[in-house]
C-alpha positions in Angstrom: -7.2 -13.6 53.7 -3.6 -14.6 54.6 -0.3 -13.0 53.2 0.4 -16.2 51.6 -3.1 -16.3 49.8 -3.0 -12.8 48.7 0.5 -13.4 47.3 -0.7 -16.5 45.3 -3.8 -14.6 44.1 -1.6 -11.8 42.7 0.9 -14.1 41.1 -2.1 -15.9 39.5 -3.4 -12.8 38.3 -0.2 -11.5 36.8 0.1 -14.8 35.1 -3.5 -14.5 33.6 -2.9 -10.7 32.5 0.5 -11.5 31.1 -0.9 -14.1 28.9 -3.5 -11.9 27.5 -1.1 -9.3 26.1 -0.3 -10.8 22.9 -3.1 -12.0 20.4 -0.9 -14.8 19.1 2.5 -16.2 20.0 5.1 -14.3 17.8 6.4 -16.3 14.8 10.0 -17.2 14.5 10.5 -14.3 12.1 8.9 -11.9 14.4 11.4 -12.5 17.3 14.6 -10.5 17.4 17.2 -10.9 20.2 18.9 -8.0 21.5 22.7 -7.9 22.5 21.5 -8.8 25.9 19.7 -11.9 24.8 16.4 -10.5 25.4 13.7 -11.2 22.8 11.6 -8.4 21.2 8.8 -8.8 18.9 9.4 -6.9 15.7 6.8 -4.9 14.0 5.4 -6.3 10.8 7.3 -5.7 7.6 5.7 -3.0 5.3 5.4 -4.3 1.8 7.1 -2.7 -1.1 3.7 -1.8 -2.5 2.8 0.2 0.8 5.9 2.0 0.6 5.5 3.0 -3.1 2.1 4.2 -2.4 3.4 6.2 0.5 6.2 7.7 -1.8 3.3 8.6 -4.4 1.6 10.6 -1.8 4.6 12.7 -1.3 3.9 14.1 -4.7 0.3 15.2 -4.1 -0.1 18.6 -5.5 2.7 18.2 -8.2 1.7 19.4 -11.5 0.6 17.3 -14.4 3.0 16.9 -17.3 2.6 15.0 -20.4 5.5 12.5 -20.6 6.6 13.6 -17.1 8.6 11.2 -14.9 10.2 13.6 -12.4 8.9 15.4 -9.4 8.9 18.7 -11.5 5.7 17.2 -13.3 4.3 13.5 -13.7 1.9 11.9 -16.2 0.0 9.0 -14.7 2.3 6.3 -15.6 5.3 8.3 -14.7 4.0 8.8 -11.2 3.6 5.1 -10.6 7.2 4.2 -12.1 8.7 6.8 -9.9 7.1 5.9 -6.8 7.9 2.2 -7.4 11.6 3.0 -8.3 12.0 5.1 -5.0 11.6 1.6 -3.3 13.8 -0.4 -5.6 11.2 -2.0 -8.2 11.7 -0.9 -11.7 8.3 -0.7 -13.6 8.0 0.0 -17.4 7.3 3.6 -18.4 4.0 3.4 -20.0 0.6 2.2 -18.9 0.2 -0.7 -21.5 3.6 -2.2 -20.4 2.8 -1.6 -16.8 -0.4 -3.5 -17.4 1.1 -6.2 -19.2 4.0 -7.0 -16.6 1.8 -7.0 -13.5 -0.5 -9.8 -12.2 -4.3 -9.5 -12.6 -6.2 -9.5 -9.4 -9.2 -11.8 -9.2 -12.5 -11.0 -7.4 -11.1 -13.0 -4.5 -8.0 -10.8 -4.0 -8.2 -8.0 -1.7 -6.6 -4.5 -2.8 -3.5 -3.7 -1.0 -1.8 -0.4 -0.8 0.3 0.0 -4.0 -1.9 -2.1 -6.3 -2.1 -0.5 -9.6 -5.7 0.6 -10.7 -6.2 0.7 -14.5 -9.1 3.0 -15.8 -10.3 3.7 -19.5 -9.6 7.4 -20.1 -13.3 7.9 -20.7 -16.5 5.6 -20.9 -16.0 4.9 -24.5 -12.2 5.3 -24.8 -9.4 2.6 -25.5 -6.8 4.7 -23.7 -5.5 3.8 -20.3 -5.0 5.7 -17.0 -3.1 4.3 -13.9 -3.1 5.2 -10.2 -1.9 3.5 -7.1 -4.2 2.3 -4.4 -3.5 4.0 -1.0 -6.3 2.1 1.0 -10.0 3.0 2.3 -11.2 2.7 -1.4 -8.9 5.6 -2.5 -6.1 6.1 -4.8 -3.4 8.5 -5.8 -2.8 9.4 -9.5 -1.7 12.1 -11.9 -4.7 13.6 -13.3 -4.6 15.4 -16.6 -7.7 17.4 -16.4 -7.8 18.0 -12.8 -4.4 19.8 -12.0 -1.8 17.1 -11.3 -1.2 14.6 -8.5 -4.3 14.1 -6.3 -6.3 11.6 -4.3 -9.6 10.4 -5.5 -12.2 7.9 -4.4 -13.0 4.6 -6.2 -16.6 5.3 -5.3 -16.8 8.6 -7.3 -19.3 7.9 -10.3 -16.6 8.8 -12.9 -14.0 6.4 -11.6 -16.7 3.7 -11.1 -17.8 3.7 -14.6 -14.3 3.8 -16.0 -12.6 1.3 -13.8 -11.1 -1.6 -15.8 -9.0 -3.6 -13.4 -6.5 -3.9 -10.5 -3.0 -5.5 -10.8 -0.1 -6.3 -8.5 3.6 -5.6 -9.5 6.0 -8.3 -8.8 7.1 -8.0 -5.0 4.4 -5.3 -4.6 
């Protein structure tokens, strides 16, 4: 093979490999120009709901406190309100109002981090409990009977039998 042929093969190979590095062309919103005019693909924005879920995770291990809305102690709705407040979204204080001011998710909606999960307090109770979905079928919540802010699985028998619905806050 001549030097010209090998240079042509290398150039073609470089073009092919360069075209495979991006799964899709960047959208206009993805492209940022640096001060030197270079285009850079920006990472996907993190939703306010995902940021609220991360904020709630910071409080795992915090004790349960009836009516608690501060890091010194939370009840379930206090934790949800505080976590969303940390990302600039004001939710109502109690579970009933949190439920009534958020959008009910349908069977075709996929759960997203930060979605609110509502449970009956027991299989035959009219009381409500709320937690924040964090992904992988798990949620973070302030549990009265289990020592405060913790992570649990939606697959656990208790949570499966008491699950009521999932809802999404505005801008969540």
